[in-house]
Backbone as CSV, one residue per row, in Angstrom:
resi,resn,N_x,N_y,N_z,CA_x,CA_y,CA_z,C_x,C_y,C_z
1,MET,-76.878,-0.609,37.650,-77.529,-1.893,37.421,-78.656,-2.076,38.430
2,ALA,-79.824,-2.468,37.959,-80.972,-2.676,38.843,-80.772,-3.923,39.689
3,TRP,-81.230,-3.853,40.914,-81.187,-5.016,41.793,-82.378,-5.908,41.487
4,LYS,-82.142,-7.190,41.334,-83.197,-8.145,41.004,-83.712,-8.777,42.293
5,PHE,-84.927,-8.412,42.681,-85.519,-8.932,43.912,-86.257,-10.237,43.651
6,GLU,-86.200,-11.115,44.632,-86.975,-12.360,44.589,-87.785,-12.476,45.874
7,LEU,-88.916,-13.169,45.777,-89.749,-13.423,46.945,-89.148,-14.577,47.733
8,VAL,-88.895,-14.345,49.006,-88.300,-15.366,49.867,-89.355,-16.035,50.735
9,ALA,-90.294,-15.250,51.259,-91.334,-15.803,52.136,-92.566,-14.914,52.052
10,GLY,-93.723,-15.527,52.358,-94.982,-14.813,52.336,-95.675,-14.934,50.983
11,PRO,-96.756,-14.164,50.798,-97.251,-13.155,51.726,-97.950,-13.754,52.946
12,PHE,-97.774,-13.083,54.081,-98.428,-13.468,55.317,-99.655,-12.579,55.529
13,GLU,-100.400,-12.856,56.586,-101.558,-12.032,56.907,-101.082,-10.709,57.505
14,GLY,-101.409,-9.623,56.832,-100.992,-8.324,57.327,-99.540,-8.033,57.016
15,PRO,-99.044,-6.901,57.492,-97.698,-6.458,57.135,-96.597,-7.285,57.804
16,ALA,-95.468,-7.351,57.113,-94.245,-7.893,57.699,-93.428,-6.718,58.225
17,GLY,-92.781,-6.907,59.371,-92.074,-5.813,60.023,-90.576,-6.024,60.066
18,GLY,-90.042,-5.977,61.292,-88.597,-6.037,61.473,-87.971,-7.274,60.875
19,VAL,-86.760,-7.092,60.349,-85.981,-8.213,59.811,-84.518,-7.974,60.177
20,ILE,-83.891,-8.983,60.788,-82.497,-8.872,61.209,-81.732,-10.120,60.788
21,TRP,-80.460,-9.942,60.523,-79.587,-11.015,60.054,-78.885,-11.669,61.234
22,ASP,-78.945,-13.000,61.279,-78.227,-13.793,62.279,-77.010,-14.408,61.604
23,PRO,-75.826,-13.788,61.731,-74.659,-14.295,61.014,-74.212,-15.666,61.490
24,ASN,-74.506,-16.009,62.729,-74.077,-17.309,63.244,-74.956,-18.450,62.742
25,GLY,-76.224,-18.142,62.475,-77.142,-19.187,62.027,-77.411,-19.191,60.541
26,GLY,-76.894,-18.202,59.812,-77.143,-18.143,58.379,-78.618,-17.993,58.055
27,ARG,-79.312,-17.096,58.769,-80.748,-16.948,58.611,-81.146,-15.534,59.014
28,VAL,-82.391,-15.188,58.706,-82.918,-13.901,59.130,-84.135,-14.150,60.014
29,LEU,-84.354,-13.216,60.938,-85.530,-13.250,61.802,-86.502,-12.188,61.304
30,LEU,-87.750,-12.592,61.094,-88.776,-11.726,60.524,-89.961,-11.637,61.468
31,SER,-90.474,-10.429,61.641,-91.697,-10.232,62.416,-92.888,-10.137,61.467
32,VAL,-93.912,-10.955,61.731,-95.176,-10.869,60.998,-96.168,-10.224,61.960
33,ILE,-96.440,-8.947,61.754,-97.021,-8.108,62.800,-98.416,-8.564,63.202
34,ASP,-99.341,-8.637,62.250,-100.727,-8.961,62.590,-100.887,-10.392,63.085
35,GLU,-100.058,-11.299,62.599,-100.112,-12.683,63.063,-99.489,-12.851,64.435
36,GLY,-98.742,-11.840,64.890,-98.103,-11.927,66.195,-97.032,-12.988,66.270
37,ARG,-96.310,-13.195,65.170,-95.299,-14.257,65.134,-93.944,-13.708,64.703
38,LEU,-92.888,-14.354,65.207,-91.528,-14.129,64.742,-91.065,-15.412,64.069
39,LEU,-90.495,-15.271,62.879,-90.156,-16.427,62.057,-88.680,-16.394,61.662
40,TRP,-88.037,-17.550,61.748,-86.708,-17.708,61.174,-86.856,-18.104,59.710
41,VAL,-86.086,-17.472,58.838,-86.085,-17.805,57.417,-84.657,-18.158,57.025
42,ASP,-84.463,-19.401,56.596,-83.126,-19.868,56.234,-82.626,-19.135,54.991
43,HIS,-81.396,-18.660,55.067,-80.823,-17.859,53.988,-80.601,-18.680,52.720
44,ARG,-80.372,-19.981,52.868,-80.028,-20.803,51.707,-81.243,-21.435,51.045
45,ASN,-82.083,-22.064,51.845,-83.197,-22.817,51.239,-84.567,-22.184,51.462
46,LYS,-84.618,-21.017,52.104,-85.862,-20.273,52.333,-86.826,-20.990,53.286
47,GLU,-86.365,-21.994,53.992,-87.247,-22.708,54.923,-87.664,-21.763,56.059
48,VAL,-88.955,-21.788,56.388,-89.506,-20.917,57.421,-89.860,-21.753,58.646
49,THR,-89.347,-21.350,59.812,-89.676,-21.999,61.074,-90.084,-20.939,62.089
50,GLU,-90.936,-21.314,63.011,-91.454,-20.350,63.983,-90.506,-20.210,65.172
51,PHE,-90.228,-18.968,65.525,-89.396,-18.665,66.690,-90.249,-18.300,67.898
52,ARG,-91.249,-17.435,67.714,-92.147,-17.030,68.786,-93.541,-16.799,68.206
53,ARG,-94.531,-17.002,69.039,-95.891,-16.586,68.712,-96.426,-15.725,69.852
54,TYR,-97.584,-15.133,69.640,-98.177,-14.210,70.621,-97.213,-13.052,70.925
55,ALA,-96.607,-12.517,69.882,-95.609,-11.455,70.061,-96.235,-10.080,70.251
56,ASN,-97.568,-9.975,70.103,-98.265,-8.738,70.459,-97.839,-7.572,69.571
57,ARG,-97.916,-7.781,68.253,-97.648,-6.744,67.259,-96.254,-6.136,67.410
58,VAL,-95.242,-6.975,67.308,-93.868,-6.482,67.266,-93.572,-5.985,65.852
59,ASN,-93.079,-4.758,65.750,-92.681,-4.218,64.459,-91.164,-4.310,64.326
60,GLY,-90.425,-3.324,64.832,-88.980,-3.339,64.683,-88.299,-4.413,65.514
61,LEU,-87.184,-4.923,64.992,-86.335,-5.891,65.680,-84.905,-5.367,65.675
62,ALA,-84.133,-5.741,66.699,-82.730,-5.328,66.758,-81.938,-6.333,67.574
63,LEU,-80.655,-6.407,67.268,-79.730,-7.238,68.038,-78.948,-6.366,69.001
64,GLY,-78.773,-6.860,70.242,-77.903,-6.210,71.197,-76.453,-6.539,70.916
65,PRO,-75.527,-5.904,71.600,-74.098,-6.130,71.350,-73.660,-7.551,71.630
66,GLY,-74.401,-8.281,72.459,-74.093,-9.675,72.728,-74.947,-10.657,71.965
67,GLY,-75.670,-10.177,70.945,-76.535,-11.035,70.156,-77.941,-11.172,70.713
68,GLU,-78.282,-10.395,71.749,-79.621,-10.442,72.321,-80.646,-9.933,71.294
69,ILE,-81.851,-10.485,71.335,-82.903,-10.112,70.394,-83.934,-9.244,71.108
70,PHE,-84.147,-8.039,70.581,-85.107,-7.103,71.145,-86.156,-6.758,70.089
71,GLY,-87.364,-6.411,70.567,-88.424,-6.020,69.658,-89.165,-4.796,70.150
72,ALA,-89.692,-4.025,69.192,-90.541,-2.867,69.485,-91.985,-3.327,69.382
73,GLN,-92.660,-3.391,70.489,-93.994,-3.990,70.573,-95.066,-2.896,70.489
74,GLU,-95.548,-2.664,69.278,-96.572,-1.642,69.080,-97.848,-1.963,69.860
75,GLY,-98.209,-3.242,69.877,-99.455,-3.625,70.534,-99.412,-3.535,72.039
76,GLY,-98.237,-3.670,72.624,-98.095,-3.646,74.070,-97.511,-2.368,74.627
77,ARG,-97.185,-1.400,73.741,-96.605,-0.114,74.149,-95.337,-0.311,74.986
78,ARG,-94.458,-1.195,74.525,-93.236,-1.441,75.280,-92.194,-2.066,74.361
79,LEU,-90.970,-2.123,74.844,-89.920,-2.914,74.232,-89.827,-4.235,74.981
80,VAL,-89.400,-5.267,74.268,-89.279,-6.583,74.881,-87.979,-7.239,74.428
81,GLN,-87.498,-8.156,75.253,-86.360,-8.989,74.888,-86.828,-10.428,74.815
82,PHE,-86.430,-11.124,73.752,-86.759,-12.526,73.581,-85.547,-13.358,74.007
83,THR,-85.639,-13.999,75.163,-84.493,-14.697,75.740,-84.367,-16.102,75.146
84,PRO,-83.163,-16.679,75.196,-82.961,-18.018,74.620,-83.802,-19.107,75.279
85,ASP,-84.238,-18.899,76.534,-85.021,-19.927,77.213,-86.515,-19.821,76.921
86,GLY,-86.897,-18.969,75.956,-88.286,-18.895,75.532,-89.111,-17.815,76.197
87,ARG,-88.530,-17.035,77.086,-89.293,-15.986,77.756,-89.333,-14.710,76.912
88,THR,-90.361,-13.913,77.152,-90.466,-12.569,76.604,-90.421,-11.612,77.782
89,VAL,-89.339,-10.858,77.898,-89.090,-10.022,79.069,-89.332,-8.561,78.711
90,ALA,-90.147,-7.882,79.509,-90.406,-6.467,79.270,-89.146,-5.646,79.521
91,VAL,-88.869,-4.733,78.621,-87.758,-3.788,78.756,-88.401,-2.419,78.682
92,ASP,-88.772,-1.869,79.819,-89.637,-0.707,79.795,-89.395,0.172,81.008
93,ALA,-89.797,1.414,80.870,-89.705,2.381,81.966,-90.638,3.533,81.643
94,LEU,-91.121,4.210,82.673,-91.958,5.382,82.486,-91.092,6.576,82.105
95,LEU,-91.664,7.455,81.303,-90.992,8.691,80.929,-91.605,9.818,81.746
96,ASP,-90.870,10.307,82.716,-91.375,11.348,83.625,-92.710,10.932,84.234
97,GLY,-92.808,9.660,84.609,-94.002,9.153,85.266,-95.144,8.794,84.335
98,LYS,-94.926,8.871,83.013,-95.987,8.589,82.054,-95.581,7.449,81.118
99,TYR,-96.600,6.715,80.636,-96.356,5.675,79.650,-96.107,6.316,78.288
100,HIS,-95.156,5.760,77.551,-94.887,6.290,76.218,-95.922,5.758,75.226
101,ASN,-95.701,6.008,73.935,-96.700,5.707,72.915,-96.597,4.269,72.418
102,GLN,-96.237,4.094,71.141,-96.197,2.757,70.544,-94.888,2.584,69.774
103,PRO,-93.874,2.020,70.401,-92.568,1.875,69.741,-92.682,1.156,68.404
104,SER,-91.930,1.644,67.414,-92.004,1.025,66.084,-90.653,0.572,65.550
105,ASP,-89.565,1.166,66.006,-88.239,0.781,65.512,-87.229,1.054,66.614
106,LEU,-86.096,0.365,66.572,-85.113,0.508,67.639,-83.720,0.139,67.147
107,VAL,-82.710,0.666,67.858,-81.323,0.327,67.613,-80.600,0.388,68.954
108,ILE,-79.584,-0.445,69.125,-78.926,-0.604,70.424,-77.440,-0.318,70.263
109,ASP,-76.894,0.512,71.149,-75.486,0.852,71.032,-74.615,-0.121,71.826
110,ARG,-73.312,0.129,71.805,-72.367,-0.799,72.439,-72.501,-0.818,73.951
111,ASN,-73.134,0.215,74.530,-73.342,0.283,75.972,-74.719,-0.228,76.389
112,ASN,-75.381,-0.931,75.479,-76.704,-1.505,75.734,-77.778,-0.446,75.968
113,ARG,-77.563,0.749,75.458,-78.613,1.763,75.488,-79.479,1.593,74.246
114,ILE,-80.798,1.664,74.428,-81.738,1.381,73.354,-82.394,2.685,72.905
115,TYR,-82.144,3.076,71.676,-82.841,4.195,71.056,-84.058,3.640,70.317
116,PHE,-85.218,4.287,70.478,-86.395,3.781,69.761,-87.330,4.912,69.366
117,THR,-87.989,4.714,68.229,-89.012,5.648,67.775,-90.292,5.376,68.546
118,ASP,-91.026,6.444,68.856,-92.216,6.301,69.702,-93.394,7.084,69.123
119,PRO,-93.869,6.688,67.930,-95.029,7.363,67.350,-96.328,6.776,67.901
120,ARG,-97.434,7.234,67.370,-98.727,6.601,67.609,-99.108,5.816,66.361
121,HIS,-99.853,4.744,66.538,-100.222,3.876,65.418,-101.726,3.931,65.220
122,PRO,-102.212,3.843,63.970,-103.662,3.857,63.755,-104.395,2.716,64.466
123,ILE,-103.715,1.572,64.643,-104.312,0.456,65.366,-104.038,0.648,66.851
124,ILE,-105.095,0.680,67.630,-104.936,0.954,69.057,-104.230,-0.216,69.730
125,PRO,-103.515,0.017,70.824,-102.828,-1.068,71.534,-103.825,-2.001,72.214
126,PHE,-103.331,-3.178,72.602,-104.159,-4.148,73.299,-104.474,-3.661,74.716
127,GLY,-105.596,-4.122,75.233,-105.953,-3.806,76.603,-106.765,-2.530,76.710
128,PRO,-107.282,-2.253,77.897,-108.093,-1.043,78.110,-107.249,0.221,77.984
129,ALA,-107.877,1.274,77.478,-107.178,2.546,77.261,-107.117,3.338,78.568
130,ILE,-106.318,2.837,79.502,-106.215,3.466,80.820,-105.212,4.612,80.812
131,PHE,-104.105,4.406,80.116,-103.017,5.385,80.163,-102.990,6.180,78.864
132,PRO,-103.124,7.476,78.923,-103.144,8.292,77.695,-101.788,8.311,77.018
133,PHE,-101.812,8.622,75.722,-100.569,8.786,74.992,-99.883,10.081,75.429
134,LEU,-98.597,10.158,75.136,-97.859,11.391,75.373,-98.340,12.487,74.422
135,ASP,-98.020,13.720,74.750,-98.395,14.826,73.876,-97.323,15.105,72.829
136,HIS,-96.397,14.176,72.648,-95.360,14.305,71.630,-94.995,12.924,71.114
137,CYS,-94.441,12.883,69.913,-93.926,11.649,69.318,-92.431,11.866,69.086
138,SER,-91.609,11.171,69.826,-90.182,11.471,69.869,-89.356,10.201,69.739
139,VAL,-88.054,10.382,69.627,-87.112,9.275,69.821,-86.747,9.262,71.303
140,LEU,-86.904,8.119,71.925,-86.580,7.950,73.332,-85.380,7.020,73.470
141,ARG,-84.813,6.984,74.662,-83.689,6.071,74.918,-83.869,5.437,76.291
142,LEU,-83.616,4.147,76.353,-83.617,3.419,77.606,-82.188,3.053,77.973
143,TYR,-81.856,3.209,79.254,-80.556,2.774,79.755,-80.740,2.246,81.168
144,ARG,-79.780,1.476,81.627,-79.838,0.935,82.987,-79.083,1.855,83.946
145,ASN,-79.705,2.111,85.095,-79.032,2.912,86.106,-78.144,2.033,86.990
146,ASP,-77.619,2.594,88.058,-76.696,1.856,88.919,-77.341,0.640,89.579
147,ARG,-78.659,0.649,89.686,-79.377,-0.483,90.282,-79.900,-1.453,89.231
148,ARG,-79.453,-1.265,87.986,-79.816,-2.118,86.862,-81.279,-1.970,86.458
149,ALA,-81.933,-0.927,86.929,-83.308,-0.660,86.514,-83.291,0.181,85.238
150,TRP,-84.259,-0.064,84.361,-84.335,0.702,83.126,-84.863,2.107,83.392
151,VAL,-84.262,3.083,82.728,-84.655,4.482,82.834,-84.907,4.998,81.419
152,ALA,-86.002,5.750,81.247,-86.336,6.310,79.942,-86.007,7.796,79.906
153,GLU,-85.502,8.251,78.768,-85.231,9.665,78.582,-85.584,10.069,77.156
154,ARG,-86.026,11.292,77.023,-86.401,11.817,75.712,-85.167,12.350,75.008
155,MET,-84.999,11.977,73.744,-83.821,12.390,72.999,-84.113,13.488,71.984
156,THR,-85.239,13.410,71.261,-85.558,14.431,70.264,-86.725,15.285,70.747
157,PHE,-86.657,16.561,70.399,-87.704,17.508,70.774,-88.269,18.220,69.545
158,ASP,-87.905,17.735,68.364,-88.340,18.372,67.126,-88.984,17.389,66.148
159,THR,-89.155,16.141,66.524,-89.774,15.157,65.640,-91.290,15.196,65.806
160,VAL,-91.985,14.826,64.722,-93.450,14.793,64.757,-94.002,13.385,64.600
161,ASN,-93.244,12.509,63.940,-93.712,11.137,63.712,-92.516,10.275,63.322
162,PRO,-91.596,10.013,64.254,-90.375,9.276,63.894,-90.694,7.854,63.471
163,ARG,-90.077,7.433,62.357,-90.394,6.143,61.757,-89.276,5.111,61.915
164,ALA,-88.023,5.557,61.860,-86.899,4.615,61.893,-85.686,5.292,62.503
165,VAL,-84.822,4.468,63.135,-83.587,4.970,63.743,-82.425,4.062,63.368
166,LEU,-81.235,4.654,63.361,-80.028,3.907,63.013,-78.836,4.658,63.585
167,LEU,-77.821,3.927,64.033,-76.576,4.515,64.511,-75.493,4.379,63.455
168,SER,-74.640,5.380,63.356,-73.492,5.308,62.462,-72.508,4.260,62.984
169,PRO,-71.589,3.784,62.147,-70.643,2.758,62.599,-69.837,3.171,63.825
170,ASP,-69.468,4.449,63.939,-68.716,4.899,65.115,-69.623,5.300,66.277
171,GLN,-70.937,5.203,66.058,-71.951,5.498,67.069,-71.870,6.928,67.589
172,LYS,-71.416,7.818,66.728,-71.380,9.233,67.076,-72.504,10.029,66.411
173,THR,-73.313,9.346,65.597,-74.420,9.987,64.902,-75.646,9.091,64.983
174,LEU,-76.788,9.696,65.279,-78.061,8.990,65.258,-78.843,9.462,64.040
175,TYR,-79.143,8.525,63.135,-79.969,8.836,61.975,-81.430,8.585,62.336
176,VAL,-82.287,9.527,61.962,-83.716,9.428,62.255,-84.503,9.734,60.993
177,ALA,-85.422,8.847,60.631,-86.390,9.128,59.574,-87.653,9.625,60.251
178,ASP,-88.051,10.856,59.945,-89.191,11.474,60.619,-90.270,11.826,59.605
179,GLY,-91.519,11.645,60.003,-92.646,12.092,59.204,-93.331,10.982,58.437
180,GLY,-94.660,10.922,58.570,-95.472,10.001,57.797,-96.025,10.687,56.559
181,PRO,-96.692,9.923,55.680,-97.193,10.484,54.421,-98.451,11.319,54.613
182,SER,-98.298,12.426,55.269,-99.397,13.346,55.533,-98.991,14.734,55.079
183,PRO,-99.913,15.497,54.489,-99.554,16.863,54.070,-99.071,17.730,55.227
184,ALA,-99.443,17.374,56.439,-99.070,18.193,57.590,-97.685,17.844,58.138
185,GLU,-97.039,16.813,57.610,-95.765,16.364,58.160,-94.668,16.428,57.108
186,ARG,-93.503,16.935,57.509,-92.337,16.902,56.643,-91.671,15.533,56.776
187,ARG,-91.349,14.938,55.656,-90.713,13.621,55.663,-89.233,13.816,55.370
188,GLU,-88.417,13.601,56.408,-87.000,13.917,56.323,-86.143,12.782,56.854
189,LEU,-84.952,12.672,56.310,-83.884,11.856,56.895,-82.926,12.816,57.575
190,ARG,-82.740,12.652,58.885,-81.925,13.564,59.674,-80.744,12.836,60.304
191,ALA,-79.673,13.585,60.520,-78.498,13.078,61.228,-78.283,13.934,62.466
192,TYR,-78.397,13.326,63.645,-78.194,14.019,64.912,-76.817,13.650,65.472
193,PRO,-75.880,14.581,65.536,-74.615,14.279,66.221,-74.878,13.981,67.700
194,ILE,-74.203,12.974,68.225,-74.333,12.617,69.636,-73.185,13.266,70.404
195,ARG,-73.532,14.159,71.314,-72.519,14.859,72.098,-71.836,13.905,73.078
196,ASP,-70.722,14.363,73.645,-69.973,13.543,74.600,-70.804,13.201,75.836
197,ASP,-71.768,14.066,76.186,-72.597,13.793,77.362,-73.804,12.908,77.031
198,GLY,-73.897,12.452,75.773,-74.970,11.548,75.379,-76.196,12.219,74.814
199,THR,-76.303,13.545,74.912,-77.438,14.250,74.342,-77.229,14.439,72.838
200,LEU,-78.297,14.841,72.152,-78.229,15.038,70.713,-78.045,16.506,70.377
201,ASP,-77.188,16.752,69.419,-76.986,18.103,68.906,-78.065,18.411,67.854
202,HIS,-78.044,19.626,67.313,-79.008,19.992,66.285,-78.836,19.080,65.066
203,PRO,-79.940,18.672,64.443,-79.829,17.726,63.333,-79.433,18.394,62.028
204,ILE,-78.839,17.611,61.172,-78.596,17.976,59.784,-79.613,17.216,58.939
205,VAL,-80.346,17.926,58.107,-81.317,17.271,57.229,-80.570,16.745,56.002
206,LEU,-80.544,15.428,55.849,-79.813,14.799,54.757,-80.649,14.652,53.498
207,HIS,-81.972,14.468,53.679,-82.826,14.263,52.510,-84.260,14.616,52.887
208,THR,-84.984,15.194,51.943,-86.380,15.567,52.142,-87.228,14.959,51.032
209,PHE,-88.390,14.452,51.398,-89.308,13.853,50.446,-90.454,14.823,50.178
210,GLY,-90.866,14.906,48.926,-91.830,15.914,48.523,-93.235,15.382,48.353
211,SER,-93.943,15.958,47.387,-95.314,15.561,47.083,-95.593,15.919,45.635
212,ASP,-96.676,15.385,45.084,-97.113,15.733,43.742,-98.632,15.795,43.729
213,HIS,-99.226,15.877,42.535,-100.674,16.040,42.459,-101.431,14.846,43.037
214,ARG,-100.742,13.713,43.190,-101.375,12.523,43.768,-101.301,12.493,45.283
215,GLY,-100.480,13.357,45.858,-100.385,13.401,47.303,-98.946,13.371,47.783
216,PRO,-98.747,13.381,49.091,-97.388,13.372,49.654,-96.681,12.055,49.373
217,HIS,-95.387,12.139,49.188,-94.573,10.948,48.995,-94.313,10.293,50.355
218,ARG,-94.352,9.000,50.381,-94.050,8.255,51.612,-92.533,8.241,51.819
219,GLY,-92.113,8.583,53.032,-90.684,8.652,53.322,-90.102,7.308,53.732
220,ILE,-89.078,7.375,54.541,-88.324,6.181,54.944,-89.016,5.491,56.113
221,GLU,-89.128,4.174,56.026,-89.714,3.368,57.098,-88.699,2.447,57.767
222,GLY,-87.613,2.126,57.087,-86.616,1.224,57.662,-85.228,1.543,57.144
223,MET,-84.203,1.316,57.998,-82.822,1.616,57.625,-81.877,0.555,58.170
224,CYS,-80.753,0.392,57.478,-79.662,-0.451,57.962,-78.373,0.076,57.350
225,LEU,-77.248,-0.455,57.785,-75.944,-0.068,57.256,-75.422,-1.151,56.325
226,ASP,-74.762,-0.739,55.235,-74.093,-1.729,54.415,-72.657,-1.917,54.917
227,ARG,-71.908,-2.758,54.273,-70.566,-3.093,54.761,-69.588,-1.928,54.658
228,ASN,-69.949,-0.896,53.877,-69.088,0.273,53.737,-69.487,1.403,54.678
229,GLY,-70.558,1.207,55.462,-71.018,2.253,56.351,-72.004,3.212,55.718
230,ASP,-72.429,2.946,54.466,-73.473,3.745,53.854,-74.829,3.345,54.414
231,LEU,-75.794,4.251,54.304,-77.137,3.994,54.788,-77.978,3.353,53.685
232,ILE,-78.617,2.243,54.004,-79.605,1.633,53.134,-80.970,1.935,53.743
233,ALA,-81.845,2.562,52.986,-83.140,2.995,53.503,-84.238,2.597,52.530
234,VAL,-85.355,2.090,53.085,-86.472,1.686,52.246,-87.693,2.535,52.573
235,GLY,-88.484,2.814,51.549,-89.683,3.627,51.720,-90.389,3.796,50.393
236,GLY,-91.290,4.775,50.355,-92.066,5.026,49.152,-93.278,4.115,49.047
237,TRP,-94.134,4.452,48.082,-95.310,3.637,47.804,-95.795,3.919,46.398
238,GLN,-96.772,3.106,45.964,-97.272,3.226,44.600,-98.257,4.375,44.452
239,ARG,-98.712,4.929,45.551,-99.751,5.957,45.505,-99.247,7.270,44.946
240,SER,-98.016,7.617,45.192,-97.461,8.890,44.727,-95.950,8.782,44.689
241,GLY,-95.328,9.774,44.039,-93.872,9.789,43.983,-93.311,8.747,43.040
242,PRO,-92.025,8.426,43.184,-91.368,7.484,42.276,-91.653,6.029,42.583
243,GLY,-92.456,5.752,43.612,-92.808,4.376,43.919,-91.966,3.800,45.045
244,PRO,-92.182,2.510,45.365,-91.410,1.852,46.429,-89.943,1.727,46.022
245,LEU,-89.049,2.187,46.908,-87.636,2.252,46.559,-86.759,1.817,47.728
246,VAL,-85.566,1.349,47.378,-84.476,1.245,48.334,-83.440,2.287,47.927
247,HIS,-83.019,3.081,48.895,-82.036,4.140,48.658,-80.716,3.753,49.323
248,ARG,-79.628,4.165,48.692,-78.314,4.093,49.341,-77.794,5.526,49.490
249,PHE,-77.624,5.945,50.757,-77.119,7.281,51.050,-75.700,7.185,51.602
250,ALA,-74.845,8.114,51.214,-73.572,8.300,51.901,-73.857,8.931,53.259
251,PRO,-72.956,8.787,54.227,-73.179,9.415,55.533,-73.413,10.918,55.446
252,SER,-72.919,11.567,54.400,-73.121,13.001,54.205,-74.531,13.327,53.746
253,GLY,-75.273,12.312,53.310,-76.602,12.531,52.766,-76.654,12.459,51.252
254,ALA,-75.509,12.369,50.600,-75.509,12.242,49.144,-76.222,10.953,48.741
255,LEU,-77.138,11.055,47.792,-77.883,9.900,47.319,-77.039,9.188,46.268
256,ILE,-76.565,8.000,46.624,-75.663,7.267,45.739,-76.438,6.537,44.648
257,GLU,-77.519,5.877,45.036,-78.310,5.130,44.059,-79.671,4.799,44.654
258,THR,-80.631,4.503,43.773,-81.941,4.008,44.171,-82.292,2.813,43.293
259,HIS,-83.126,1.923,43.867,-83.584,0.756,43.120,-85.055,0.524,43.426
260,ALA,-85.811,0.214,42.394,-87.233,-0.048,42.559,-87.438,-1.388,43.264
261,ILE,-88.439,-1.408,44.144,-88.827,-2.627,44.846,-90.131,-3.118,44.237
262,PRO,-90.218,-4.381,43.820,-91.404,-4.865,43.108,-92.548,-5.252,44.037
263,ALA,-92.796,-4.464,45.057,-93.912,-4.681,45.989,-94.156,-3.364,46.690
264,ASP,-95.392,-3.133,47.094,-95.734,-1.855,47.695,-95.381,-1.830,49.175
265,LEU,-95.217,-0.622,49.699,-95.062,-0.348,51.122,-93.885,-1.096,51.770
266,PRO,-92.665,-0.914,51.276,-91.513,-1.491,51.978,-91.440,-0.963,53.402
267,ASN,-91.108,-1.860,54.331,-91.204,-1.507,55.745,-89.845,-1.482,56.433
268,LYS,-89.171,-2.615,56.524,-87.884,-2.705,57.205,-86.891,-3.433,56.307
269,CYS,-85.604,-3.356,56.655,-84.585,-3.981,55.824,-83.395,-4.393,56.671
270,CYS,-82.598,-5.306,56.129,-81.312,-5.661,56.739,-80.373,-6.132,55.646
271,VAL,-79.091,-5.957,55.887,-78.046,-6.468,55.012,-77.622,-7.830,55.534
272,ALA,-77.395,-8.782,54.629,-77.185,-10.171,55.043,-76.167,-10.853,54.137
273,GLY,-75.862,-12.106,54.493,-74.927,-12.921,53.735,-73.530,-12.865,54.311
274,ALA,-72.732,-13.873,54.017,-71.369,-13.940,54.539,-70.548,-12.724,54.133
275,ALA,-70.788,-12.215,52.931,-70.066,-11.042,52.445,-70.865,-9.760,52.632
276,LEU,-72.012,-9.849,53.320,-72.910,-8.706,53.515,-73.214,-8.029,52.184
277,ASP,-73.526,-8.851,51.194,-73.785,-8.338,49.846,-75.227,-8.565,49.407
278,MET,-76.118,-8.884,50.355,-77.524,-9.081,50.029,-78.379,-8.206,50.937
279,ILE,-79.556,-7.870,50.472,-80.487,-7.091,51.268,-81.816,-7.823,51.339
280,TYR,-82.389,-7.843,52.541,-83.746,-8.344,52.752,-84.638,-7.149,53.031
281,VAL,-85.843,-7.171,52.466,-86.817,-6.098,52.654,-88.171,-6.711,53.003
282,SER,-88.781,-6.260,54.083,-90.141,-6.662,54.425,-91.114,-5.618,53.880
283,THR,-92.368,-6.018,53.673,-93.325,-5.112,53.045,-94.645,-5.089,53.804
284,GLY,-95.415,-4.040,53.528,-96.735,-3.921,54.112,-97.710,-4.958,53.613
285,GLY,-97.388,-5.625,52.507,-98.208,-6.704,51.991,-97.855,-8.060,52.556
286,GLY,-96.952,-8.096,53.529,-96.608,-9.353,54.177,-95.576,-10.181,53.450
287,GLN,-94.793,-9.558,52.587,-93.754,-10.297,51.858,-92.376,-10.049,52.450
288,LEU,-91.487,-11.007,52.227,-90.069,-10.841,52.496,-89.342,-11.035,51.188
289,LEU,-88.663,-9.981,50.729,-87.937,-9.987,49.470,-86.440,-9.894,49.737
290,ARG,-85.651,-10.301,48.748,-84.207,-10.109,48.865,-83.603,-9.898,47.484
291,ALA,-82.420,-9.282,47.490,-81.690,-9.028,46.258,-80.211,-8.988,46.562
292,VAL,-79.412,-9.291,45.556,-77.973,-9.106,45.662,-77.686,-7.638,45.391
293,MET,-76.903,-7.019,46.271,-76.564,-5.604,46.130,-75.350,-5.472,45.239
294,THR,-75.477,-4.686,44.183,-74.364,-4.434,43.281,-74.079,-2.958,43.275
295,SER,-72.834,-2.600,43.006,-72.442,-1.185,42.973,-72.651,-0.612,41.589
């Protein structure tokens, strides 16, 4: 059965980014990237209220284990935490003495370690170009040391353009969507087992996206977990391939189902509702869509 999507909010100026479900407030938090705003959208009546402005091109959003709100700030080349008292606190560290690239997505484990994708973006960051980009685009991780200072470490050494990250329910596997829609890049969904020492084992490729006479297919840009622990992933575009889609993958990589999204360039997603039976999807056209998920 096809999922019936409805427009909940937008279109806004420029793309809509991260979207996360607040189970205590019955609402979702949405990032409107170019407008530099974070917006609360009521789950019941679709009312939109502003949470933050001047967010400096935040794309991905994530909740910490205690309900803390974190964002991947593409424009500022850093991660940030949005505190309840209205502050925006930098969550950042140098990687081997160098500034990283432009974080786009993130996920936080039970130990408050932050995994994030660190690609480069076509839109240059704010401020003077004093610090060069890294010579790689990887998944990085931030953790606090004994002095509570943030430390950055590189997790992947085989990614070329990581787009999205997600942890399995038992947090023993890191899912990574790698590759942009370029003929030079492979677009893959990978599963990296997390070793006991915290490093990543060799990945298993769960799914690969191809190309046709119109060009390369756009891969996955956003992921979340459904209530059964399956992966919900959004991607695709109208330019080539089967179009904008939401995929449901089993943890093994088996493709359970796909559903067409009635808007181009799906970006991020979250599962929502008291029964976790709805999905919200943000798009590159600045829309926020939702649908009831059926099996």
